ChimeraX commands (.cxc) that place a marker at each C-alpha (Angstrom):
marker #1 position -46.96,74.93,46.89 radius 0.5
marker #1 position -48.20,71.72,45.69 radius 0.5
marker #1 position -51.53,70.22,46.11 radius 0.5
marker #1 position -50.40,67.78,48.75 radius 0.5
marker #1 position -48.71,70.32,50.96 radius 0.5
marker #1 position -51.63,72.70,50.81 radius 0.5
marker #1 position -53.88,69.58,51.55 radius 0.5
marker #1 position -51.77,68.59,54.38 radius 0.5
marker #1 position -51.50,72.10,55.81 radius 0.5
marker #1 position -55.41,72.22,55.98 radius 0.5
marker #1 position -55.82,68.90,57.40 radius 0.5
marker #1 position -53.55,70.08,60.13 radius 0.5
marker #1 position -55.55,73.22,60.54 radius 0.5
marker #1 position -58.80,71.26,60.94 radius 0.5
marker #1 position -57.27,68.98,63.29 radius 0.5
marker #1 position -56.36,72.08,65.31 radius 0.5
marker #1 position -59.62,73.29,65.00 radius 0.5
marker #1 position -61.21,70.09,66.57 radius 0.5
marker #1 position -58.92,70.11,69.39 radius 0.5
marker #1 position -59.40,73.49,70.60 radius 0.5
marker #1 position -62.08,75.29,68.57 radius 0.5
marker #1 position -65.46,75.87,70.83 radius 0.5
marker #1 position -68.93,75.61,68.85 radius 0.5
marker #1 position -68.91,78.85,67.75 radius 0.5
marker #1 position -71.98,78.48,65.34 radius 0.5
marker #1 position -74.25,77.08,68.16 radius 0.5
marker #1 position -75.98,79.95,68.96 radius 0.5
marker #1 position -75.91,81.74,65.60 radius 0.5
marker #1 position -78.22,81.28,62.84 radius 0.5
marker #1 position -76.99,81.20,59.68 radius 0.5
marker #1 position -77.82,84.23,57.55 radius 0.5
marker #1 position -79.52,84.25,54.08 radius 0.5
marker #1 position -77.64,85.41,50.93 radius 0.5
marker #1 position -79.56,87.13,48.13 radius 0.5
marker #1 position -78.06,85.64,45.15 radius 0.5
marker #1 position -80.85,86.91,42.50 radius 0.5
marker #1 position -78.02,88.77,40.64 radius 0.5
marker #1 position -76.31,85.68,39.75 radius 0.5
marker #1 position -77.24,83.07,36.75 radius 0.5
marker #1 position -78.60,79.88,37.70 radius 0.5
marker #1 position -76.54,76.99,37.81 radius 0.5
marker #1 position -79.17,74.34,38.24 radius 0.5
marker #1 position -80.15,71.75,41.30 radius 0.5
marker #1 position -77.34,69.27,40.95 radius 0.5
marker #1 position -74.32,70.16,43.17 radius 0.5
marker #1 position -71.36,70.91,41.33 radius 0.5
marker #1 position -67.78,70.13,41.96 radius 0.5
marker #1 position -66.00,73.44,40.30 radius 0.5
marker #1 position -66.61,76.79,40.53 radius 0.5
marker #1 position -68.96,77.85,37.80 radius 0.5
marker #1 position -68.44,81.89,38.47 radius 0.5
marker #1 position -64.96,82.29,37.93 radius 0.5
marker #1 position -64.06,85.20,35.41 radius 0.5
marker #1 position -62.86,82.96,32.80 radius 0.5
marker #1 position -66.10,81.08,32.69 radius 0.5
marker #1 position -68.89,83.85,33.11 radius 0.5
marker #1 position -66.97,87.17,31.94 radius 0.5
marker #1 position -66.23,90.02,34.27 radius 0.5
marker #1 position -69.55,91.52,35.76 radius 0.5
marker #1 position -70.85,88.30,36.65 radius 0.5
marker #1 position -67.47,87.20,38.63 radius 0.5
marker #1 position -67.40,90.55,40.01 radius 0.5
marker #1 position -71.27,90.25,41.35 radius 0.5
marker #1 position -70.04,86.96,42.61 radius 0.5
marker #1 position -67.12,88.28,44.63 radius 0.5
marker #1 position -69.13,91.13,45.90 radius 0.5
marker #1 position -72.53,88.89,47.11 radius 0.5
marker #1 position -69.85,86.37,48.42 radius 0.5
marker #1 position -67.77,88.85,50.58 radius 0.5
marker #1 position -71.31,89.92,52.04 radius 0.5
marker #1 position -72.07,86.03,52.45 radius 0.5
marker #1 position -68.73,85.10,54.05 radius 0.5
marker #1 position -68.79,88.07,56.47 radius 0.5
marker #1 position -72.31,87.08,57.69 radius 0.5
marker #1 position -71.68,83.26,58.09 radius 0.5
marker #1 position -68.14,82.48,58.07 radius 0.5
marker #1 position -65.98,85.13,59.45 radius 0.5
marker #1 position -66.89,84.46,63.10 radius 0.5
marker #1 position -64.91,81.33,62.72 radius 0.5
marker #1 position -62.28,81.82,59.61 radius 0.5
marker #1 position -61.67,85.17,60.22 radius 0.5
marker #1 position -62.36,88.85,58.84 radius 0.5
marker #1 position -61.29,88.75,55.46 radius 0.5
marker #1 position -60.91,84.89,55.38 radius 0.5
marker #1 position -57.36,85.53,57.20 radius 0.5
marker #1 position -57.79,82.94,59.93 radius 0.5
marker #1 position -56.69,83.62,63.51 radius 0.5
marker #1 position -55.34,79.58,63.44 radius 0.5
marker #1 position -58.42,78.09,65.05 radius 0.5
marker #1 position -59.93,77.06,61.92 radius 0.5
marker #1 position -58.83,76.72,58.35 radius 0.5
marker #1 position -57.31,79.33,56.55 radius 0.5
marker #1 position -59.73,79.22,53.43 radius 0.5
marker #1 position -57.31,81.53,51.36 radius 0.5
marker #1 position -54.59,78.47,50.65 radius 0.5
marker #1 position -57.48,76.28,48.94 radius 0.5
marker #1 position -56.11,76.26,45.20 radius 0.5
marker #1 position -58.32,77.89,42.82 radius 0.5
marker #1 position -58.73,74.54,41.11 radius 0.5
marker #1 position -61.25,71.61,40.97 radius 0.5
marker #1 position -59.55,70.07,44.00 radius 0.5
marker #1 position -59.68,72.99,46.19 radius 0.5
marker #1 position -63.41,73.30,45.07 radius 0.5
marker #1 position -64.12,69.74,45.93 radius 0.5
marker #1 position -62.66,70.16,49.76 radius 0.5
marker #1 position -64.52,73.53,50.10 radius 0.5
marker #1 position -68.15,72.38,48.72 radius 0.5
marker #1 position -67.99,69.23,50.69 radius 0.5
marker #1 position -67.39,71.02,54.16 radius 0.5
marker #1 position -70.02,73.73,53.02 radius 0.5
marker #1 position -72.58,71.00,52.21 radius 0.5
marker #1 position -72.28,68.86,54.68 radius 0.5
marker #1 position -70.44,70.93,57.59 radius 0.5
marker #1 position -68.01,69.06,59.84 radius 0.5
marker #1 position -68.29,66.68,62.90 radius 0.5
marker #1 position -66.23,64.95,65.66 radius 0.5
marker #1 position -67.43,62.94,68.51 radius 0.5
marker #1 position -70.76,64.24,68.20 radius 0.5
marker #1 position -69.66,67.89,68.28 radius 0.5
marker #1 position -70.46,70.08,65.56 radius 0.5
marker #1 position -67.07,72.06,64.65 radius 0.5
marker #1 position -69.05,73.45,61.51 radius 0.5
marker #1 position -72.56,73.44,60.49 radius 0.5
marker #1 position -74.15,72.27,57.41 radius 0.5
marker #1 position -75.08,75.21,54.94 radius 0.5
marker #1 position -75.84,73.68,51.99 radius 0.5
marker #1 position -79.60,72.94,52.32 radius 0.5
marker #1 position -79.91,76.37,54.11 radius 0.5
marker #1 position -78.09,78.79,52.09 radius 0.5
marker #1 position -77.90,77.01,48.58 radius 0.5
marker #1 position -75.37,76.18,46.01 radius 0.5
marker #1 position -75.13,79.74,44.49 radius 0.5
marker #1 position -74.46,81.42,47.60 radius 0.5
marker #1 position -71.91,78.64,48.19 radius 0.5
marker #1 position -70.16,79.34,44.87 radius 0.5
marker #1 position -70.44,82.91,45.65 radius 0.5
marker #1 position -68.78,82.72,48.71 radius 0.5
marker #1 position -66.06,80.58,47.28 radius 0.5
marker #1 position -65.25,83.18,44.48 radius 0.5
marker #1 position -64.70,85.71,47.22 radius 0.5
marker #1 position -62.19,83.90,49.28 radius 0.5
marker #1 position -60.20,82.71,46.40 radius 0.5
marker #1 position -59.63,86.20,45.19 radius 0.5
marker #1 position -58.37,87.00,48.42 radius 0.5
marker #1 position -54.48,88.61,48.70 radius 0.5
marker #1 position -52.02,86.33,49.96 radius 0.5
marker #1 position -50.04,87.76,53.36 radius 0.5
marker #1 position -47.82,90.56,52.77 radius 0.5
marker #1 position -49.02,91.12,49.01 radius 0.5
marker #1 position -49.38,94.78,49.88 radius 0.5
marker #1 position -46.23,95.23,51.74 radius 0.5
marker #1 position -44.10,96.42,48.75 radius 0.5
marker #1 position -46.72,99.17,47.85 radius 0.5
marker #1 position -47.68,99.95,51.36 radius 0.5
marker #1 position -45.95,103.43,51.35 radius 0.5
marker #1 position -47.26,104.49,48.05 radius 0.5
marker #1 position -50.90,103.63,48.81 radius 0.5
marker #1 position -50.85,105.67,51.80 radius 0.5
marker #1 position -49.65,108.65,49.66 radius 0.5
marker #1 position -52.48,107.90,47.52 radius 0.5
marker #1 position -55.06,107.47,50.22 radius 0.5
marker #1 position -53.64,111.09,51.56 radius 0.5
marker #1 position -53.98,112.63,48.36 radius 0.5
marker #1 position -57.38,111.21,47.60 radius 0.5
marker #1 position -58.84,112.26,51.22 radius 0.5
marker #1 position -57.50,115.59,50.53 radius 0.5
marker #1 position -60.06,115.93,47.57 radius 0.5
marker #1 position -57.14,117.84,45.69 radius 0.5
marker #1 position -56.38,115.03,42.93 radius 0.5
marker #1 position -54.48,116.49,40.17 radius 0.5
marker #1 position -54.94,113.93,37.55 radius 0.5
marker #1 position -57.26,111.29,38.80 radius 0.5
marker #1 position -56.80,109.31,35.68 radius 0.5
marker #1 position -53.16,108.94,36.27 radius 0.5
marker #1 position -53.81,107.90,39.82 radius 0.5
marker #1 position -56.29,105.36,38.79 radius 0.5
marker #1 position -53.98,103.65,36.04 radius 0.5
marker #1 position -51.35,103.46,39.02 radius 0.5
marker #1 position -53.58,101.63,41.24 radius 0.5
marker #1 position -54.40,99.15,38.16 radius 0.5
marker #1 position -50.84,98.81,38.21 radius 0.5
marker #1 position -50.46,98.09,41.50 radius 0.5
marker #1 position -53.38,95.78,41.82 radius 0.5
marker #1 position -52.33,93.83,38.94 radius 0.5
marker #1 position -49.13,92.87,40.87 radius 0.5
marker #1 position -51.13,91.55,43.84 radius 0.5
marker #1 position -50.99,87.93,44.39 radius 0.5
marker #1 position -53.88,85.66,45.74 radius 0.5
marker #1 position -53.08,82.71,48.38 radius 0.5
marker #1 position -55.16,80.52,46.14 radius 0.5
marker #1 position -53.48,81.26,43.05 radius 0.5
marker #1 position -56.38,83.01,41.16 radius 0.5
marker #1 position -55.40,85.27,38.69 radius 0.5
marker #1 position -56.91,88.12,40.23 radius 0.5
marker #1 position -56.67,89.36,43.76 radius 0.5
marker #1 position -59.61,91.58,45.25 radius 0.5
marker #1 position -56.99,93.69,47.00 radius 0.5
marker #1 position -57.65,97.46,48.11 radius 0.5
marker #1 position -55.85,98.88,45.49 radius 0.5
marker #1 position -58.05,96.93,43.05 radius 0.5
marker #1 position -61.43,98.12,45.06 radius 0.5
marker #1 position -60.04,101.51,45.11 radius 0.5
marker #1 position -59.29,101.80,41.46 radius 0.5
marker #1 position -62.30,100.38,40.59 radius 0.5
marker #1 position -64.40,103.10,42.45 radius 0.5
marker #1 position -61.92,106.23,41.29 radius 0.5
marker #1 position -63.47,108.18,39.05 radius 0.5
marker #1 position -63.36,112.24,38.02 radius 0.5
marker #1 position -65.55,113.40,40.70 radius 0.5
marker #1 position -64.53,114.27,44.21 radius 0.5
marker #1 position -67.07,111.69,45.72 radius 0.5
marker #1 position -65.23,108.95,44.15 radius 0.5
marker #1 position -61.92,110.26,45.58 radius 0.5
marker #1 position -63.65,110.17,49.03 radius 0.5
marker #1 position -64.99,106.57,48.63 radius 0.5
marker #1 position -61.54,105.47,47.08 radius 0.5
marker #1 position -59.57,107.12,49.87 radius 0.5
marker #1 position -62.02,105.38,52.51 radius 0.5
marker #1 position -61.01,102.13,50.91 radius 0.5
marker #1 position -57.79,102.55,51.24 radius 0.5
marker #1 position -57.82,103.58,54.87 radius 0.5
marker #1 position -59.92,100.76,55.79 radius 0.5
marker #1 position -57.67,98.31,53.60 radius 0.5
marker #1 position -54.30,99.38,54.78 radius 0.5
marker #1 position -55.46,99.66,58.36 radius 0.5
marker #1 position -56.03,96.01,58.35 radius 0.5
marker #1 position -52.81,94.86,57.22 radius 0.5
marker #1 position -50.84,96.91,59.74 radius 0.5
marker link #1:1,2 radius 0.2
marker link #1:2,3 radius 0.2
marker link #1:3,4 radius 0.2
marker link #1:4,5 radius 0.2
marker link #1:5,6 radius 0.2
marker link #1:6,7 radius 0.2
marker link #1:7,8 radius 0.2
marker link #1:8,9 radius 0.2
marker link #1:9,10 radius 0.2
marker link #1:10,11 radius 0.2
marker link #1:11,12 radius 0.2
marker link #1:12,13 radius 0.2
marker link #1:13,14 radius 0.2
marker link #1:14,15 radius 0.2
marker link #1:15,16 radius 0.2
marker link #1:16,17 radius 0.2
marker link #1:17,18 radius 0.2
marker link #1:18,19 radius 0.2
marker link #1:19,20 radius 0.2
marker link #1:20,21 radius 0.2
marker link #1:21,22 radius 0.2
marker link #1:22,23 radius 0.2
marker link #1:23,24 radius 0.2
marker link #1:24,25 radius 0.2
marker link #1:25,26 radius 0.2
marker link #1:26,27 radius 0.2
marker link #1:27,28 radius 0.2
marker link #1:28,29 radius 0.2
marker link #1:29,30 radius 0.2
marker link #1:30,31 radius 0.2
marker link #1:31,32 radius 0.2
marker link #1:32,33 radius 0.2
marker link #1:33,34 radius 0.2
marker link #1:34,35 radius 0.2
marker link #1:35,36 radius 0.2
marker link #1:36,37 radius 0.2
marker link #1:37,38 radius 0.2
marker link #1:38,39 radius 0.2
marker link #1:39,40 radius 0.2
marker link #1:40,41 radius 0.2
marker link #1:41,42 radius 0.2
marker link #1:42,43 radius 0.2
marker link #1:43,44 radius 0.2
marker link #1:44,45 radius 0.2
marker link #1:45,46 radius 0.2
marker link #1:46,47 radius 0.2
marker link #1:47,48 radius 0.2
marker link #1:48,49 radius 0.2
marker link #1:49,50 radius 0.2
marker link #1:50,51 radius 0.2
marker link #1:51,52 radius 0.2
marker link #1:52,53 radius 0.2
marker link #1:53,54 radius 0.2
marker link #1:54,55 radius 0.2
marker link #1:55,56 radius 0.2
marker link #1:56,57 radius 0.2
marker link #1:57,58 radius 0.2
marker link #1:58,59 radius 0.2
marker link #1:59,60 radius 0.2
marker link #1:60,61 radius 0.2
marker link #1:61,62 radius 0.2
marker link #1:62,63 radius 0.2
marker link #1:63,64 radius 0.2
marker link #1:64,65 radius 0.2
marker link #1:65,66 radius 0.2
marker link #1:66,67 radius 0.2
marker link #1:67,68 radius 0.2
marker link #1:68,69 radius 0.2
marker link #1:69,70 radius 0.2
marker link #1:70,71 radius 0.2
marker link #1:71,72 radius 0.2
marker link #1:72,73 radius 0.2
marker link #1:73,74 radius 0.2
marker link #1:74,75 radius 0.2
marker link #1:75,76 radius 0.2
marker link #1:76,77 radius 0.2
marker link #1:77,78 radius 0.2
marker link #1:78,79 radius 0.2
marker link #1:79,80 radius 0.2
marker link #1:80,81 radius 0.2
marker link #1:81,82 radius 0.2
marker link #1:82,83 radius 0.2
marker link #1:83,84 radius 0.2
marker link #1:84,85 radius 0.2
marker link #1:85,86 radius 0.2
marker link #1:86,87 radius 0.2
marker link #1:87,88 radius 0.2
marker link #1:88,89 radius 0.2
marker link #1:89,90 radius 0.2
marker link #1:90,91 radius 0.2
marker link #1:91,92 radius 0.2
marker link #1:92,93 radius 0.2
marker link #1:93,94 radius 0.2
marker link #1:94,95 radius 0.2
marker link #1:95,96 radius 0.2
marker link #1:96,97 radius 0.2
marker link #1:97,98 radius 0.2
marker link #1:98,99 radius 0.2
marker link #1:99,100 radius 0.2
marker link #1:100,101 radius 0.2
marker link #1:101,102 radius 0.2
marker link #1:102,103 radius 0.2
marker link #1:103,104 radius 0.2
marker link #1:104,105 radius 0.2
marker link #1:105,106 radius 0.2
marker link #1:106,107 radius 0.2
marker link #1:107,108 radius 0.2
marker link #1:108,109 radius 0.2
marker link #1:109,110 radius 0.2
marker link #1:110,111 radius 0.2
marker link #1:111,112 radius 0.2
marker link #1:112,113 radius 0.2
marker link #1:113,114 radius 0.2
marker link #1:114,115 radius 0.2
marker link #1:115,116 radius 0.2
marker link #1:116,117 radius 0.2
marker link #1:117,118 radius 0.2
marker link #1:118,119 radius 0.2
marker link #1:119,120 radius 0.2
marker link #1:120,121 radius 0.2
marker link #1:121,122 radius 0.2
marker link #1:122,123 radius 0.2
marker link #1:123,124 radius 0.2
marker link #1:124,125 radius 0.2
marker link #1:125,126 radius 0.2
marker link #1:126,127 radius 0.2
marker link #1:127,128 radius 0.2
marker link #1:128,129 radius 0.2
marker link #1:129,130 radius 0.2
marker link #1:130,131 radius 0.2
marker link #1:131,132 radius 0.2
marker link #1:132,133 radius 0.2
marker link #1:133,134 radius 0.2
marker link #1:134,135 radius 0.2
marker link #1:135,136 radius 0.2
marker link #1:136,137 radius 0.2
marker link #1:137,138 radius 0.2
marker link #1:138,139 radius 0.2
marker link #1:139,140 radius 0.2
marker link #1:140,141 radius 0.2
marker link #1:141,142 radius 0.2
marker link #1:142,143 radius 0.2
marker link #1:143,144 radius 0.2
marker link #1:144,145 radius 0.2
marker link #1:145,146 radius 0.2
marker link #1:146,147 radius 0.2
marker link #1:147,148 radius 0.2
marker link #1:148,149 radius 0.2
marker link #1:149,150 radius 0.2
marker link #1:150,151 radius 0.2
marker link #1:151,152 radius 0.2
marker link #1:152,153 radius 0.2
marker link #1:153,154 radius 0.2
marker link #1:154,155 radius 0.2
marker link #1:155,156 radius 0.2
marker link #1:156,157 radius 0.2
marker link #1:157,158 radius 0.2
marker link #1:158,159 radius 0.2
marker link #1:159,160 radius 0.2
marker link #1:160,161 radius 0.2
marker link #1:161,162 radius 0.2
marker link #1:162,163 radius 0.2
marker link #1:163,164 radius 0.2
marker link #1:164,165 radius 0.2
marker link #1:165,166 radius 0.2
marker link #1:166,167 radius 0.2
marker link #1:167,168 radius 0.2
marker link #1:168,169 radius 0.2
marker link #1:169,170 radius 0.2
marker link #1:170,171 radius 0.2
marker link #1:171,172 radius 0.2
marker link #1:172,173 radius 0.2
marker link #1:173,174 radius 0.2
marker link #1:174,175 radius 0.2
marker link #1:175,176 radius 0.2
marker link #1:176,177 radius 0.2
marker link #1:177,178 radius 0.2
marker link #1:178,179 radius 0.2
marker link #1:179,180 radius 0.2
marker link #1:180,181 radius 0.2
marker link #1:181,182 radius 0.2
marker link #1:182,183 radius 0.2
marker link #1:183,184 radius 0.2
marker link #1:184,185 radius 0.2
marker link #1:185,186 radius 0.2
marker link #1:186,187 radius 0.2
marker link #1:187,188 radius 0.2
marker link #1:188,189 radius 0.2
marker link #1:189,190 radius 0.2
marker link #1:190,191 radius 0.2
marker link #1:191,192 radius 0.2
marker link #1:192,193 radius 0.2
marker link #1:193,194 radius 0.2
marker link #1:194,195 radius 0.2
marker link #1:195,196 radius 0.2
marker link #1:196,197 radius 0.2
marker link #1:197,198 radius 0.2
marker link #1:198,199 radius 0.2
marker link #1:199,200 radius 0.2
marker link #1:200,201 radius 0.2
marker link #1:201,202 radius 0.2
marker link #1:202,203 radius 0.2
marker link #1:203,204 radius 0.2
marker link #1:204,205 radius 0.2
marker link #1:205,206 radius 0.2
marker link #1:206,207 radius 0.2
marker link #1:207,208 radius 0.2
marker link #1:208,209 radius 0.2
marker link #1:209,210 radius 0.2
marker link #1:210,211 radius 0.2
marker link #1:211,212 radius 0.2
marker link #1:212,213 radius 0.2
marker link #1:213,214 radius 0.2
marker link #1:214,215 radius 0.2
marker link #1:215,216 radius 0.2
marker link #1:216,217 radius 0.2
marker link #1:217,218 radius 0.2
marker link #1:218,219 radius 0.2
marker link #1:219,220 radius 0.2
marker link #1:220,221 radius 0.2
marker link #1:221,222 radius 0.2
marker link #1:222,223 radius 0.2
marker link #1:223,224 radius 0.2
marker link #1:224,225 radius 0.2
marker link #1:225,226 radius 0.2
marker link #1:226,227 radius 0.2
marker link #1:227,228 radius 0.2
view
């Protein structure tokens, strides 16, 4: 999808939001986001995400995704949907390209909010949550899988979930390897190279212990139910 198509879609969603969305944040105080585990990025606001894996490495990127997920769920999901899947009243942020032009749109709205005819449609989060929180949330959003990204693997993932839940896993290494292969095939809506899908999360947590099997099973249970 081209940059112009994405922008046009977001603009259309924004117009829809301004016409129909109530002020969802009016009685909700922004929740602080603990970003101590992320590297400092300076005081001046950036125009490109500094926490992408190619820039900071896997561990920092993964921490940004984790912190961003928490920050998004506390401050953004009310309007933009759980898992960043919009119900249509606010822009679906998953479709913002994982490039500087997508970053610019995101950070402008995050910093300054959006007001129309004197009515706040989105509050300004910049001074309240800060730049590190902004880019962590952005990192989480751009890793969200595209719609239907797991459909081709749903049956097999259910089978794997059941095997893990039974705590009778014959070959956890083979199961982990298969989950990693599935995760590598899941596409993001933003064009980011790695999708933070349930297959990815389950593979990451899966180890040699029954406790890790249970946790991986729970991740798959929750994630698969959300796609049904």
